[in-house]
PDB file of all heavy atoms in Angstrom:
ATOM      1  N   MET A   1      52.138  92.695 107.775  1.00  0.00           N
ATOM      2  CA  MET A   1      51.133  92.697 108.819  1.00  0.00           C
ATOM      3  C   MET A   1      51.200  94.029 109.568  1.00  0.00           C
ATOM      4  O   MET A   1      52.265  94.478 109.953  1.00  0.00           O
ATOM      5  CB  MET A   1      51.375  91.532 109.778  1.00  0.00           C
ATOM      6  CG  MET A   1      50.417  91.503 110.931  1.00  0.00           C
ATOM      7  SD  MET A   1      50.785  90.284 112.204  1.00  0.00           S
ATOM      8  CE  MET A   1      50.510  88.780 111.324  1.00  0.00           C
ATOM      9  N   ASN A   2      50.061  94.625 109.793  1.00  0.00           N
ATOM     10  CA  ASN A   2      49.982  95.884 110.521  1.00  0.00           C
ATOM     11  C   ASN A   2      49.826  95.568 112.012  1.00  0.00           C
ATOM     12  O   ASN A   2      48.761  95.121 112.457  1.00  0.00           O
ATOM     13  CB  ASN A   2      48.798  96.693 110.004  1.00  0.00           C
ATOM     14  CG  ASN A   2      48.709  98.045 110.632  1.00  0.00           C
ATOM     15  OD1 ASN A   2      49.068  98.237 111.787  1.00  0.00           O
ATOM     16  ND2 ASN A   2      48.204  98.999 109.876  1.00  0.00           N
ATOM     17  N   LEU A   3      50.879  95.808 112.797  1.00  0.00           N
ATOM     18  CA  LEU A   3      50.859  95.441 114.210  1.00  0.00           C
ATOM     19  C   LEU A   3      49.862  96.250 115.027  1.00  0.00           C
ATOM     20  O   LEU A   3      49.255  95.724 115.965  1.00  0.00           O
ATOM     21  CB  LEU A   3      52.261  95.572 114.804  1.00  0.00           C
ATOM     22  CG  LEU A   3      53.312  94.619 114.233  1.00  0.00           C
ATOM     23  CD1 LEU A   3      54.669  94.872 114.878  1.00  0.00           C
ATOM     24  CD2 LEU A   3      52.903  93.175 114.426  1.00  0.00           C
ATOM     25  N   LYS A   4      49.678  97.511 114.683  1.00  0.00           N
ATOM     26  CA  LYS A   4      48.711  98.349 115.414  1.00  0.00           C
ATOM     27  C   LYS A   4      47.284  97.836 115.207  1.00  0.00           C
ATOM     28  O   LYS A   4      46.500  97.737 116.146  1.00  0.00           O
ATOM     29  CB  LYS A   4      48.793  99.804 114.951  1.00  0.00           C
ATOM     30  CG  LYS A   4      50.103 100.475 115.249  1.00  0.00           C
ATOM     31  CD  LYS A   4      50.083 101.117 116.598  1.00  0.00           C
ATOM     32  CE  LYS A   4      51.392 101.888 116.786  1.00  0.00           C
ATOM     33  NZ  LYS A   4      51.649 102.169 118.162  1.00  0.00           N
ATOM     34  N   LYS A   5      46.976  97.485 113.952  1.00  0.00           N
ATOM     35  CA  LYS A   5      45.639  96.992 113.625  1.00  0.00           C
ATOM     36  C   LYS A   5      45.389  95.631 114.289  1.00  0.00           C
ATOM     37  O   LYS A   5      44.311  95.378 114.834  1.00  0.00           O
ATOM     38  CB  LYS A   5      45.506  96.863 112.107  1.00  0.00           C
ATOM     39  CG  LYS A   5      44.098  96.689 111.624  1.00  0.00           C
ATOM     40  CD  LYS A   5      44.051  96.573 110.119  1.00  0.00           C
ATOM     41  CE  LYS A   5      43.733  97.917 109.519  1.00  0.00           C
ATOM     42  NZ  LYS A   5      43.505  97.824 108.064  1.00  0.00           N
ATOM     43  N   THR A   6      46.399  94.779 114.267  1.00  0.00           N
ATOM     44  CA  THR A   6      46.285  93.465 114.895  1.00  0.00           C
ATOM     45  C   THR A   6      46.104  93.606 116.404  1.00  0.00           C
ATOM     46  O   THR A   6      45.284  92.923 117.011  1.00  0.00           O
ATOM     47  CB  THR A   6      47.531  92.609 114.592  1.00  0.00           C
ATOM     48  OG1 THR A   6      47.675  92.502 113.180  1.00  0.00           O
ATOM     49  CG2 THR A   6      47.414  91.222 115.187  1.00  0.00           C
ATOM     50  N   GLY A   7      46.880  94.504 116.998  1.00  0.00           N
ATOM     51  CA  GLY A   7      46.777  94.742 118.439  1.00  0.00           C
ATOM     52  C   GLY A   7      45.404  95.245 118.836  1.00  0.00           C
ATOM     53  O   GLY A   7      44.841  94.816 119.846  1.00  0.00           O
ATOM     54  N   LYS A   8      44.861  96.149 118.040  1.00  0.00           N
ATOM     55  CA  LYS A   8      43.525  96.682 118.318  1.00  0.00           C
ATOM     56  C   LYS A   8      42.492  95.565 118.246  1.00  0.00           C
ATOM     57  O   LYS A   8      41.592  95.482 119.085  1.00  0.00           O
ATOM     58  CB  LYS A   8      43.191  97.789 117.325  1.00  0.00           C
ATOM     59  CG  LYS A   8      41.884  98.469 117.604  1.00  0.00           C
ATOM     60  CD  LYS A   8      41.638  99.629 116.656  1.00  0.00           C
ATOM     61  CE  LYS A   8      40.305 100.283 116.974  1.00  0.00           C
ATOM     62  NZ  LYS A   8      39.997 101.392 116.102  1.00  0.00           N
ATOM     63  N   PHE A   9      42.643  94.683 117.245  1.00  0.00           N
ATOM     64  CA  PHE A   9      41.733  93.547 117.113  1.00  0.00           C
ATOM     65  C   PHE A   9      41.822  92.636 118.337  1.00  0.00           C
ATOM     66  O   PHE A   9      40.798  92.213 118.887  1.00  0.00           O
ATOM     67  CB  PHE A   9      42.053  92.759 115.841  1.00  0.00           C
ATOM     68  CG  PHE A   9      41.303  91.469 115.730  1.00  0.00           C
ATOM     69  CD1 PHE A   9      39.961  91.458 115.409  1.00  0.00           C
ATOM     70  CD2 PHE A   9      41.938  90.254 115.968  1.00  0.00           C
ATOM     71  CE1 PHE A   9      39.258  90.259 115.323  1.00  0.00           C
ATOM     72  CE2 PHE A   9      41.251  89.064 115.883  1.00  0.00           C
ATOM     73  CZ  PHE A   9      39.900  89.065 115.563  1.00  0.00           C
ATOM     74  N   LEU A  10      43.038  92.341 118.785  1.00  0.00           N
ATOM     75  CA  LEU A  10      43.220  91.476 119.958  1.00  0.00           C
ATOM     76  C   LEU A  10      42.583  92.089 121.203  1.00  0.00           C
ATOM     77  O   LEU A  10      41.929  91.392 121.982  1.00  0.00           O
ATOM     78  CB  LEU A  10      44.704  91.213 120.213  1.00  0.00           C
ATOM     79  CG  LEU A  10      45.413  90.325 119.197  1.00  0.00           C
ATOM     80  CD1 LEU A  10      46.907  90.301 119.479  1.00  0.00           C
ATOM     81  CD2 LEU A  10      44.850  88.921 119.225  1.00  0.00           C
ATOM     82  N   ALA A  11      42.773  93.393 121.387  1.00  0.00           N
ATOM     83  CA  ALA A  11      42.198  94.077 122.550  1.00  0.00           C
ATOM     84  C   ALA A  11      40.669  94.034 122.507  1.00  0.00           C
ATOM     85  O   ALA A  11      40.020  93.768 123.525  1.00  0.00           O
ATOM     86  CB  ALA A  11      42.695  95.512 122.606  1.00  0.00           C
ATOM     87  N   GLU A  12      40.100  94.285 121.332  1.00  0.00           N
ATOM     88  CA  GLU A  12      38.645  94.261 121.200  1.00  0.00           C
ATOM     89  C   GLU A  12      38.089  92.866 121.462  1.00  0.00           C
ATOM     90  O   GLU A  12      37.058  92.705 122.122  1.00  0.00           O
ATOM     91  CB  GLU A  12      38.232  94.748 119.817  1.00  0.00           C
ATOM     92  CG  GLU A  12      38.442  96.227 119.608  1.00  0.00           C
ATOM     93  CD  GLU A  12      38.192  96.678 118.177  1.00  0.00           C
ATOM     94  OE1 GLU A  12      37.846  95.832 117.314  1.00  0.00           O
ATOM     95  OE2 GLU A  12      38.350  97.889 117.922  1.00  0.00           O
ATOM     96  N   LEU A  13      38.784  91.857 120.955  1.00  0.00           N
ATOM     97  CA  LEU A  13      38.350  90.477 121.173  1.00  0.00           C
ATOM     98  C   LEU A  13      38.406  90.117 122.655  1.00  0.00           C
ATOM     99  O   LEU A  13      37.466  89.538 123.199  1.00  0.00           O
ATOM    100  CB  LEU A  13      39.243  89.529 120.359  1.00  0.00           C
ATOM    101  CG  LEU A  13      38.887  88.060 120.370  1.00  0.00           C
ATOM    102  CD1 LEU A  13      37.492  87.835 119.778  1.00  0.00           C
ATOM    103  CD2 LEU A  13      39.916  87.266 119.586  1.00  0.00           C
ATOM    104  N   ARG A  14      39.504  90.493 123.307  1.00  0.00           N
ATOM    105  CA  ARG A  14      39.658  90.220 124.745  1.00  0.00           C
ATOM    106  C   ARG A  14      38.549  90.900 125.540  1.00  0.00           C
ATOM    107  O   ARG A  14      37.931  90.278 126.411  1.00  0.00           O
ATOM    108  CB  ARG A  14      41.027  90.714 125.214  1.00  0.00           C
ATOM    109  CG  ARG A  14      41.224  90.631 126.710  1.00  0.00           C
ATOM    110  CD  ARG A  14      42.560  91.145 127.155  1.00  0.00           C
ATOM    111  NE  ARG A  14      42.799  92.537 126.868  1.00  0.00           N
ATOM    112  CZ  ARG A  14      42.309  93.559 127.584  1.00  0.00           C
ATOM    113  NH1 ARG A  14      41.540  93.337 128.621  1.00  0.00           N
ATOM    114  NH2 ARG A  14      42.598  94.802 127.248  1.00  0.00           N
ATOM    115  N   LYS A  15      38.281  92.158 125.221  1.00  0.00           N
ATOM    116  CA  LYS A  15      37.258  92.910 125.950  1.00  0.00           C
ATOM    117  C   LYS A  15      35.855  92.354 125.699  1.00  0.00           C
ATOM    118  O   LYS A  15      35.020  92.341 126.612  1.00  0.00           O
ATOM    119  CB  LYS A  15      37.325  94.384 125.574  1.00  0.00           C
ATOM    120  CG  LYS A  15      38.582  95.050 126.120  1.00  0.00           C
ATOM    121  CD  LYS A  15      38.716  96.471 125.624  1.00  0.00           C
ATOM    122  CE  LYS A  15      40.038  97.078 126.058  1.00  0.00           C
ATOM    123  NZ  LYS A  15      40.240  98.433 125.511  1.00  0.00           N
ATOM    124  N   SER A  16      35.611  91.870 124.491  1.00  0.00           N
ATOM    125  CA  SER A  16      34.292  91.300 124.192  1.00  0.00           C
ATOM    126  C   SER A  16      34.038  90.028 124.991  1.00  0.00           C
ATOM    127  O   SER A  16      32.889  89.680 125.270  1.00  0.00           O
ATOM    128  CB  SER A  16      34.146  91.024 122.696  1.00  0.00           C
ATOM    129  OG  SER A  16      34.884  89.887 122.308  1.00  0.00           O
ATOM    130  N   LYS A  17      35.124  89.350 125.365  1.00  0.00           N
ATOM    131  CA  LYS A  17      35.008  88.131 126.182  1.00  0.00           C
ATOM    132  C   LYS A  17      35.073  88.457 127.672  1.00  0.00           C
ATOM    133  O   LYS A  17      35.083  87.554 128.508  1.00  0.00           O
ATOM    134  CB  LYS A  17      36.154  87.163 125.847  1.00  0.00           C
ATOM    135  CG  LYS A  17      36.217  86.746 124.404  1.00  0.00           C
ATOM    136  CD  LYS A  17      35.112  85.811 124.047  1.00  0.00           C
ATOM    137  CE  LYS A  17      35.288  85.331 122.613  1.00  0.00           C
ATOM    138  NZ  LYS A  17      34.181  84.513 122.178  1.00  0.00           N
ATOM    139  N   GLU A  18      35.164  89.769 127.988  1.00  0.00           N
ATOM    140  CA  GLU A  18      35.242  90.249 129.368  1.00  0.00           C
ATOM    141  C   GLU A  18      36.424  89.641 130.122  1.00  0.00           C
ATOM    142  O   GLU A  18      36.303  89.213 131.262  1.00  0.00           O
ATOM    143  CB  GLU A  18      33.931  90.008 130.101  1.00  0.00           C
ATOM    144  CG  GLU A  18      32.771  90.769 129.493  1.00  0.00           C
ATOM    145  CD  GLU A  18      31.466  90.589 130.235  1.00  0.00           C
ATOM    146  OE1 GLU A  18      31.419  89.851 131.238  1.00  0.00           O
ATOM    147  OE2 GLU A  18      30.477  91.189 129.798  1.00  0.00           O
ATOM    148  N   LEU A  19      37.580  89.620 129.451  1.00  0.00           N
ATOM    149  CA  LEU A  19      38.808  89.121 130.062  1.00  0.00           C
ATOM    150  C   LEU A  19      39.776  90.269 130.285  1.00  0.00           C
ATOM    151  O   LEU A  19      39.790  91.230 129.518  1.00  0.00           O
ATOM    152  CB  LEU A  19      39.484  88.093 129.147  1.00  0.00           C
ATOM    153  CG  LEU A  19      38.722  86.800 128.888  1.00  0.00           C
ATOM    154  CD1 LEU A  19      39.420  85.993 127.801  1.00  0.00           C
ATOM    155  CD2 LEU A  19      38.603  85.986 130.152  1.00  0.00           C
ATOM    156  N   THR A  20      40.582  90.153 131.329  1.00  0.00           N
ATOM    157  CA  THR A  20      41.643  91.128 131.551  1.00  0.00           C
ATOM    158  C   THR A  20      42.897  90.643 130.837  1.00  0.00           C
ATOM    159  O   THR A  20      42.987  89.482 130.424  1.00  0.00           O
ATOM    160  CB  THR A  20      41.963  91.281 133.051  1.00  0.00           C
ATOM    161  OG1 THR A  20      42.481  90.039 133.530  1.00  0.00           O
ATOM    162  CG2 THR A  20      40.726  91.681 133.852  1.00  0.00           C
ATOM    163  N   GLN A  21      43.870  91.531 130.725  1.00  0.00           N
ATOM    164  CA  GLN A  21      45.150  91.125 130.132  1.00  0.00           C
ATOM    165  C   GLN A  21      45.775  90.025 130.978  1.00  0.00           C
ATOM    166  O   GLN A  21      46.383  89.100 130.449  1.00  0.00           O
ATOM    167  CB  GLN A  21      46.087  92.323 130.022  1.00  0.00           C
ATOM    168  CG  GLN A  21      45.666  93.309 128.972  1.00  0.00           C
ATOM    169  CD  GLN A  21      46.575  94.509 128.883  1.00  0.00           C
ATOM    170  OE1 GLN A  21      47.333  94.803 129.795  1.00  0.00           O
ATOM    171  NE2 GLN A  21      46.488  95.217 127.764  1.00  0.00           N
ATOM    172  N   LYS A  22      45.593  90.109 132.282  1.00  0.00           N
ATOM    173  CA  LYS A  22      46.131  89.079 133.184  1.00  0.00           C
ATOM    174  C   LYS A  22      45.470  87.724 132.909  1.00  0.00           C
ATOM    175  O   LYS A  22      46.149  86.698 132.883  1.00  0.00           O
ATOM    176  CB  LYS A  22      45.913  89.496 134.635  1.00  0.00           C
ATOM    177  CG  LYS A  22      46.512  88.544 135.630  1.00  0.00           C
ATOM    178  CD  LYS A  22      46.318  89.022 137.060  1.00  0.00           C
ATOM    179  CE  LYS A  22      46.884  88.003 138.032  1.00  0.00           C
ATOM    180  NZ  LYS A  22      46.672  88.383 139.425  1.00  0.00           N
ATOM    181  N   ASP A  23      44.157  87.720 132.691  1.00  0.00           N
ATOM    182  CA  ASP A  23      43.435  86.478 132.390  1.00  0.00           C
ATOM    183  C   ASP A  23      43.997  85.813 131.130  1.00  0.00           C
ATOM    184  O   ASP A  23      44.252  84.614 131.110  1.00  0.00           O
ATOM    185  CB  ASP A  23      41.938  86.740 132.179  1.00  0.00           C
ATOM    186  CG  ASP A  23      41.223  87.204 133.434  1.00  0.00           C
ATOM    187  OD1 ASP A  23      41.685  86.906 134.548  1.00  0.00           O
ATOM    188  OD2 ASP A  23      40.179  87.884 133.277  1.00  0.00           O
ATOM    189  N   VAL A  24      44.156  86.617 130.089  1.00  0.00           N
ATOM    190  CA  VAL A  24      44.668  86.100 128.815  1.00  0.00           C
ATOM    191  C   VAL A  24      46.084  85.562 129.005  1.00  0.00           C
ATOM    192  O   VAL A  24      46.416  84.467 128.541  1.00  0.00           O
ATOM    193  CB  VAL A  24      44.638  87.182 127.716  1.00  0.00           C
ATOM    194  CG1 VAL A  24      45.321  86.701 126.458  1.00  0.00           C
ATOM    195  CG2 VAL A  24      43.204  87.589 127.426  1.00  0.00           C
ATOM    196  N   ALA A  25      46.906  86.322 129.711  1.00  0.00           N
ATOM    197  CA  ALA A  25      48.294  85.925 129.933  1.00  0.00           C
ATOM    198  C   ALA A  25      48.377  84.584 130.658  1.00  0.00           C
ATOM    199  O   ALA A  25      49.173  83.710 130.282  1.00  0.00           O
ATOM    200  CB  ALA A  25      49.023  87.002 130.728  1.00  0.00           C
ATOM    201  N   GLU A  26      47.559  84.411 131.678  1.00  0.00           N
ATOM    202  CA  GLU A  26      47.569  83.153 132.428  1.00  0.00           C
ATOM    203  C   GLU A  26      47.124  81.979 131.567  1.00  0.00           C
ATOM    204  O   GLU A  26      47.680  80.890 131.661  1.00  0.00           O
ATOM    205  CB  GLU A  26      46.671  83.270 133.663  1.00  0.00           C
ATOM    206  CG  GLU A  26      47.263  84.158 134.740  1.00  0.00           C
ATOM    207  CD  GLU A  26      46.323  84.377 135.917  1.00  0.00           C
ATOM    208  OE1 GLU A  26      45.160  83.906 135.877  1.00  0.00           O
ATOM    209  OE2 GLU A  26      46.760  85.037 136.875  1.00  0.00           O
ATOM    210  N   LYS A  27      46.141  82.199 130.700  1.00  0.00           N
ATOM    211  CA  LYS A  27      45.627  81.123 129.856  1.00  0.00           C
ATOM    212  C   LYS A  27      46.659  80.637 128.835  1.00  0.00           C
ATOM    213  O   LYS A  27      46.674  79.465 128.483  1.00  0.00           O
ATOM    214  CB  LYS A  27      44.360  81.567 129.113  1.00  0.00           C
ATOM    215  CG  LYS A  27      43.155  81.681 130.004  1.00  0.00           C
ATOM    216  CD  LYS A  27      41.939  82.143 129.220  1.00  0.00           C
ATOM    217  CE  LYS A  27      40.745  82.339 130.091  1.00  0.00           C
ATOM    218  NZ  LYS A  27      40.039  81.104 130.404  1.00  0.00           N
ATOM    219  N   ILE A  28      47.504  81.557 128.349  1.00  0.00           N
ATOM    220  CA  ILE A  28      48.462  81.146 127.314  1.00  0.00           C
ATOM    221  C   ILE A  28      49.899  81.072 127.809  1.00  0.00           C
ATOM    222  O   ILE A  28      50.799  80.767 127.039  1.00  0.00           O
ATOM    223  CB  ILE A  28      48.365  82.054 126.069  1.00  0.00           C
ATOM    224  CG1 ILE A  28      48.669  83.503 126.413  1.00  0.00           C
ATOM    225  CG2 ILE A  28      46.994  81.929 125.432  1.00  0.00           C
ATOM    226  CD1 ILE A  28      48.702  84.410 125.204  1.00  0.00           C
ATOM    227  N   GLY A  29      50.111  81.362 129.096  1.00  0.00           N
ATOM    228  CA  GLY A  29      51.428  81.167 129.692  1.00  0.00           C
ATOM    229  C   GLY A  29      52.457  82.244 129.387  1.00  0.00           C
ATOM    230  O   GLY A  29      53.630  81.928 129.203  1.00  0.00           O
ATOM    231  N   VAL A  30      52.006  83.492 129.313  1.00  0.00           N
ATOM    232  CA  VAL A  30      52.933  84.611 129.130  1.00  0.00           C
ATOM    233  C   VAL A  30      52.672  85.639 130.233  1.00  0.00           C
ATOM    234  O   VAL A  30      51.715  85.514 131.000  1.00  0.00           O
ATOM    235  CB  VAL A  30      52.791  85.276 127.734  1.00  0.00           C
ATOM    236  CG1 VAL A  30      53.112  84.290 126.627  1.00  0.00           C
ATOM    237  CG2 VAL A  30      51.412  85.862 127.546  1.00  0.00           C
ATOM    238  N   LEU A  31      53.498  86.666 130.286  1.00  0.00           N
ATOM    239  CA  LEU A  31      53.305  87.727 131.266  1.00  0.00           C
ATOM    240  C   LEU A  31      52.246  88.718 130.773  1.00  0.00           C
ATOM    241  O   LEU A  31      52.124  88.938 129.567  1.00  0.00           O
ATOM    242  CB  LEU A  31      54.613  88.481 131.501  1.00  0.00           C
ATOM    243  CG  LEU A  31      55.748  87.691 132.130  1.00  0.00           C
ATOM    244  CD1 LEU A  31      57.030  88.520 132.134  1.00  0.00           C
ATOM    245  CD2 LEU A  31      55.392  87.273 133.540  1.00  0.00           C
ATOM    246  N   PRO A  32      51.510  89.344 131.699  1.00  0.00           N
ATOM    247  CA  PRO A  32      50.535  90.360 131.296  1.00  0.00           C
ATOM    248  C   PRO A  32      51.183  91.497 130.502  1.00  0.00           C
ATOM    249  O   PRO A  32      50.560  92.063 129.598  1.00  0.00           O
ATOM    250  CB  PRO A  32      49.978  90.871 132.625  1.00  0.00           C
ATOM    251  CG  PRO A  32      50.163  89.732 133.569  1.00  0.00           C
ATOM    252  CD  PRO A  32      51.429  89.062 133.132  1.00  0.00           C
ATOM    253  N   LYS A  33      52.412  91.811 130.802  1.00  0.00           N
ATOM    254  CA  LYS A  33      53.137  92.858 130.070  1.00  0.00           C
ATOM    255  C   LYS A  33      53.261  92.484 128.588  1.00  0.00           C
ATOM    256  O   LYS A  33      53.212  93.348 127.715  1.00  0.00           O
ATOM    257  CB  LYS A  33      54.521  93.050 130.695  1.00  0.00           C
ATOM    258  CG  LYS A  33      55.306  94.178 130.116  1.00  0.00           C
ATOM    259  CD  LYS A  33      56.617  94.356 130.878  1.00  0.00           C
ATOM    260  CE  LYS A  33      57.402  95.518 130.313  1.00  0.00           C
ATOM    261  NZ  LYS A  33      58.637  95.735 131.039  1.00  0.00           N
ATOM    262  N   THR A  34      53.416  91.207 128.304  1.00  0.00           N
ATOM    263  CA  THR A  34      53.513  90.735 126.926  1.00  0.00           C
ATOM    264  C   THR A  34      52.198  90.974 126.192  1.00  0.00           C
ATOM    265  O   THR A  34      52.201  91.445 125.045  1.00  0.00           O
ATOM    266  CB  THR A  34      53.871  89.232 126.900  1.00  0.00           C
ATOM    267  OG1 THR A  34      55.087  89.044 127.621  1.00  0.00           O
ATOM    268  CG2 THR A  34      54.022  88.724 125.487  1.00  0.00           C
ATOM    269  N   VAL A  35      51.094  90.668 126.836  1.00  0.00           N
ATOM    270  CA  VAL A  35      49.783  90.897 126.223  1.00  0.00           C
ATOM    271  C   VAL A  35      49.600  92.385 125.942  1.00  0.00           C
ATOM    272  O   VAL A  35      49.124  92.774 124.866  1.00  0.00           O
ATOM    273  CB  VAL A  35      48.640  90.357 127.126  1.00  0.00           C
ATOM    274  CG1 VAL A  35      47.279  90.687 126.528  1.00  0.00           C
ATOM    275  CG2 VAL A  35      48.784  88.857 127.349  1.00  0.00           C
ATOM    276  N   SER A  36      50.020  93.214 126.872  1.00  0.00           N
ATOM    277  CA  SER A  36      49.928  94.665 126.688  1.00  0.00           C
ATOM    278  C   SER A  36      50.729  95.104 125.467  1.00  0.00           C
ATOM    279  O   SER A  36      50.259  95.905 124.651  1.00  0.00           O
ATOM    280  CB  SER A  36      50.438  95.386 127.930  1.00  0.00           C
ATOM    281  OG  SER A  36      50.466  96.782 127.731  1.00  0.00           O
ATOM    282  N   LYS A  37      51.923  94.573 125.325  1.00  0.00           N
ATOM    283  CA  LYS A  37      52.764  94.934 124.166  1.00  0.00           C
ATOM    284  C   LYS A  37      52.117  94.489 122.863  1.00  0.00           C
ATOM    285  O   LYS A  37      52.167  95.203 121.870  1.00  0.00           O
ATOM    286  CB  LYS A  37      54.155  94.319 124.301  1.00  0.00           C
ATOM    287  CG  LYS A  37      55.021  95.033 125.315  1.00  0.00           C
ATOM    288  CD  LYS A  37      56.412  94.462 125.340  1.00  0.00           C
ATOM    289  CE  LYS A  37      57.293  95.259 126.275  1.00  0.00           C
ATOM    290  NZ  LYS A  37      58.700  94.852 126.179  1.00  0.00           N
ATOM    291  N   TRP A  38      51.528  93.320 122.854  1.00  0.00           N
ATOM    292  CA  TRP A  38      50.844  92.853 121.650  1.00  0.00           C
ATOM    293  C   TRP A  38      49.722  93.812 121.282  1.00  0.00           C
ATOM    294  O   TRP A  38      49.529  94.151 120.127  1.00  0.00           O
ATOM    295  CB  TRP A  38      50.251  91.468 121.868  1.00  0.00           C
ATOM    296  CG  TRP A  38      51.251  90.362 121.980  1.00  0.00           C
ATOM    297  CD1 TRP A  38      52.558  90.378 121.583  1.00  0.00           C
ATOM    298  CD2 TRP A  38      51.025  89.072 122.535  1.00  0.00           C
ATOM    299  NE1 TRP A  38      53.147  89.172 121.866  1.00  0.00           N
ATOM    300  CE2 TRP A  38      52.227  88.354 122.450  1.00  0.00           C
ATOM    301  CE3 TRP A  38      49.915  88.455 123.105  1.00  0.00           C
ATOM    302  CZ2 TRP A  38      52.352  87.042 122.903  1.00  0.00           C
ATOM    303  CZ3 TRP A  38      50.037  87.156 123.548  1.00  0.00           C
ATOM    304  CH2 TRP A  38      51.246  86.464 123.441  1.00  0.00           C
ATOM    305  N   GLU A  39      48.939  94.218 122.308  1.00  0.00           N
ATOM    306  CA  GLU A  39      47.775  95.060 122.052  1.00  0.00           C
ATOM    307  C   GLU A  39      48.151  96.473 121.606  1.00  0.00           C
ATOM    308  O   GLU A  39      47.377  97.126 120.936  1.00  0.00           O
ATOM    309  CB  GLU A  39      46.874  95.107 123.284  1.00  0.00           C
ATOM    310  CG  GLU A  39      46.184  93.782 123.537  1.00  0.00           C
ATOM    311  CD  GLU A  39      45.222  93.815 124.694  1.00  0.00           C
ATOM    312  OE1 GLU A  39      45.076  94.871 125.352  1.00  0.00           O
ATOM    313  OE2 GLU A  39      44.606  92.775 124.967  1.00  0.00           O
ATOM    314  N   THR A  40      49.335  96.931 121.995  1.00  0.00           N
ATOM    315  CA  THR A  40      49.768  98.274 121.585  1.00  0.00           C
ATOM    316  C   THR A  40      50.600  98.232 120.307  1.00  0.00           C
ATOM    317  O   THR A  40      51.002  99.263 119.789  1.00  0.00           O
ATOM    318  CB  THR A  40      50.571  98.969 122.691  1.00  0.00           C
ATOM    319  OG1 THR A  40      51.707  98.179 123.008  1.00  0.00           O
ATOM    320  CG2 THR A  40      49.723  99.202 123.919  1.00  0.00           C
ATOM    321  N   GLY A  41      50.849  97.035 119.805  1.00  0.00           N
ATOM    322  CA  GLY A  41      51.579  96.894 118.555  1.00  0.00           C
ATOM    323  C   GLY A  41      53.083  97.004 118.690  1.00  0.00           C
ATOM    324  O   GLY A  41      53.795  97.251 117.720  1.00  0.00           O
ATOM    325  N   GLU A  42      53.596  96.805 119.894  1.00  0.00           N
ATOM    326  CA  GLU A  42      55.041  96.877 120.109  1.00  0.00           C
ATOM    327  C   GLU A  42      55.712  95.549 119.820  1.00  0.00           C
ATOM    328  O   GLU A  42      55.173  94.518 119.949  1.00  0.00           O
ATOM    329  CB  GLU A  42      55.345  97.283 121.555  1.00  0.00           C
ATOM    330  CG  GLU A  42      54.943  98.694 121.856  1.00  0.00           C
ATOM    331  CD  GLU A  42      55.294  99.099 123.274  1.00  0.00           C
ATOM    332  OE1 GLU A  42      56.213  98.515 123.869  1.00  0.00           O
ATOM    333  OE2 GLU A  42      54.639 100.005 123.777  1.00  0.00           O
TER     334      GLU A  42
END
């Protein structure tokens, strides 16, 4: 699995739904920093 490509897809999907990283984090019960790491492929 290409983490950079997956992260880019997640970021694009989040932005298309007009959600912030904080919004996504609250919905799934993680920290916003975690969402950021996912989106950057870390």
